[in-house]
C-alpha positions as CSV (number, residue, x, y, z in Angstrom):
1,X,-11.8,26.8,-36.8
2,X,-9.2,24.9,-35.0
3,X,-10.1,24.0,-31.5
4,X,-7.1,24.0,-29.1
5,X,-6.9,21.5,-26.3
6,X,-7.1,23.0,-22.7
7,X,-3.7,24.1,-21.2
8,X,-1.7,21.2,-19.9
9,X,1.0,23.0,-18.1
10,X,0.5,26.2,-15.8
11,X,3.8,28.0,-15.6
12,X,3.8,30.1,-12.5
13,X,6.4,32.8,-13.0
14,X,7.3,34.4,-9.6
15,X,9.2,37.5,-8.9
16,X,9.7,41.3,-8.9
17,X,12.0,42.9,-11.7
18,X,12.6,45.8,-9.3
19,X,14.3,43.6,-6.7
20,X,17.4,42.5,-8.3
21,X,17.7,38.6,-8.7
22,X,14.0,38.4,-7.6
23,X,13.3,39.3,-11.4
24,X,15.4,36.4,-12.7
25,X,12.4,34.2,-13.5
26,X,10.6,36.8,-15.1
27,X,13.7,37.7,-17.5
28,X,14.2,34.1,-18.2
29,X,10.5,33.4,-19.2
30,X,10.3,36.5,-21.2
31,X,13.2,35.5,-23.3
32,X,12.2,31.8,-23.5
33,X,8.5,31.8,-24.5
34,X,9.4,33.3,-28.1
35,X,11.6,30.4,-28.9
36,X,9.3,27.6,-27.9
37,X,7.6,25.8,-30.6
38,X,3.8,26.4,-31.3
39,X,2.6,22.8,-30.1
40,X,4.3,23.6,-26.5
41,X,2.7,26.8,-26.5
42,X,-0.6,25.8,-27.2
43,X,-0.7,23.6,-24.1
44,X,0.9,26.3,-21.9
45,X,-1.0,28.8,-19.5
46,X,1.6,31.3,-18.1
47,X,0.6,33.4,-15.1
48,X,2.8,35.9,-13.5
49,X,2.8,36.0,-9.8
50,X,4.7,38.4,-7.6
51,X,4.9,35.7,-5.1
52,X,3.4,32.3,-5.1
53,X,0.3,32.0,-3.1
54,X,-2.1,29.2,-2.1
55,X,-4.7,30.5,-4.6
56,X,-2.4,30.0,-7.4
57,X,-2.5,26.4,-6.8
58,X,-6.0,25.7,-5.7
59,X,-7.9,26.2,-9.2
60,X,-5.5,23.8,-11.1
61,X,-7.5,21.2,-12.9
62,X,-7.3,17.5,-12.8
63,X,-4.7,16.4,-15.2
64,X,-2.9,19.8,-15.5
65,X,0.7,20.1,-14.2
66,X,2.4,23.1,-12.8
67,X,5.8,24.5,-13.1
68,X,6.8,27.1,-10.4
69,X,9.8,29.3,-11.5
70,X,11.5,31.9,-9.2
71,X,14.8,33.1,-7.6
72,X,15.6,31.3,-4.5
73,X,17.5,31.8,-1.1
74,X,19.3,28.8,0.3
75,X,20.8,27.9,-3.1
76,X,24.2,29.0,-4.0
77,X,23.9,32.1,-6.4
78,X,23.6,31.1,-10.1
79,X,23.0,27.6,-9.4
80,X,19.6,26.1,-10.9
81,X,17.6,23.5,-8.8
82,X,14.5,21.5,-10.1
83,X,12.6,19.8,-7.3
84,X,9.3,18.0,-7.3
85,X,6.6,20.2,-5.5
86,X,5.6,17.1,-3.8
87,X,9.0,16.7,-2.4
88,X,9.1,20.4,-1.2
89,X,5.9,20.5,0.8
90,X,7.1,18.1,3.5
91,X,10.2,20.2,4.0
92,X,8.6,22.9,6.2
93,X,10.8,23.9,9.0
94,X,13.9,22.5,7.3
95,X,16.7,23.8,5.3
96,X,15.2,24.0,1.7
97,X,15.4,26.0,-1.3
98,X,13.1,29.0,-0.7
99,X,11.6,31.6,-2.6
100,X,12.5,35.1,-1.3
101,X,9.2,36.0,-0.2
102,X,7.3,36.3,3.0
103,X,5.8,32.7,3.1
104,X,8.1,29.9,2.4
105,X,7.2,27.9,-0.6
106,X,6.9,24.7,1.5
107,X,4.4,26.3,3.4
108,X,2.3,27.6,0.5
109,X,2.5,23.9,-1.0
110,X,1.7,22.4,2.4
111,X,-1.7,24.6,2.7
112,X,-2.3,24.1,-1.0
113,X,-2.1,20.2,-0.3
114,X,-4.4,20.5,2.5
115,X,-7.0,22.9,1.0
116,X,-7.1,21.5,-2.7
117,X,-9.3,18.7,-3.6
118,X,-7.1,15.9,-4.5
119,X,-4.0,17.3,-2.9
120,X,-1.0,19.0,-4.7
121,X,-1.0,19.0,-8.4
122,X,1.7,17.3,-10.2
123,X,4.7,19.6,-10.8
124,X,8.1,21.0,-10.1
125,X,9.9,24.0,-8.8
126,X,12.5,25.5,-10.7
127,X,14.8,27.9,-8.8
128,X,17.9,29.8,-9.5
129,X,19.9,31.0,-6.4
130,X,20.1,34.6,-5.8
131,X,22.6,37.0,-4.2
132,X,20.9,40.4,-4.5
133,X,17.1,41.1,-3.6
134,X,17.1,44.9,-2.6
135,X,14.7,47.3,-4.4
136,X,16.5,49.1,-7.4
137,X,19.3,46.5,-7.5
138,X,20.4,44.8,-11.0
139,X,20.4,41.3,-11.4
140,X,23.8,40.0,-10.1
141,X,26.6,38.7,-12.3
142,X,26.3,35.2,-10.9
143,X,22.6,35.0,-11.9
144,X,23.1,36.9,-15.4
145,X,25.9,34.1,-16.1
146,X,23.5,31.4,-15.2
147,X,20.5,32.6,-17.1
148,X,21.1,30.3,-20.1
149,X,21.1,27.2,-17.8
150,X,18.0,28.5,-16.0
151,X,16.2,28.9,-19.4
152,X,17.3,25.6,-20.5
153,X,16.0,23.8,-17.4
154,X,12.7,25.6,-17.7
155,X,12.3,24.6,-21.5
156,X,13.4,21.1,-20.5
157,X,10.6,20.6,-17.9
158,X,8.1,22.3,-20.1
159,X,8.8,19.9,-22.7
160,X,8.6,17.0,-20.6
161,X,5.6,17.7,-18.7
162,X,3.6,19.0,-21.7
163,X,4.1,15.9,-23.6
164,X,4.6,17.5,-26.9
165,X,4.4,15.0,-29.7
166,X,7.6,15.1,-31.8
167,X,9.1,17.3,-28.9
168,X,12.9,16.8,-28.0
169,X,13.8,13.5,-26.1
170,X,13.5,14.0,-22.4
171,X,16.7,11.8,-21.7
């Protein structure tokens, strides 16, 4: 019997597939996961969350890192951004990439930093700028054309943060 190490990366996949570009993260991760090597998958815990909540971050264990993927407003449609979550929390009240949900990501992170023992976990936010978020709308052309880059950014951060031996170089 093989014992697996506990996950070292928690991937929080945000969005709603029924709301146009808001489903971009779900689509990207669904098509990325089958392509990842087994040693990386063994270190990965994937959680789907319609919108990021403080509770999604409170139970992250010591030594586990977080990757949050979502569509974002405040970023040009189709552009992919990768930001440290510790850099986003202090941006409350300023112009910053935002999830398109009710409570802005910087406020969720700020609350989690206050409530979680040890502050925020280490991690990153990877967002893709969206154009359409209405119910029943398809993913916009600008987001569809950028999905390969979005998946590549997610894969690069997963590999870097999971520290998989023999994985691709993180240059």
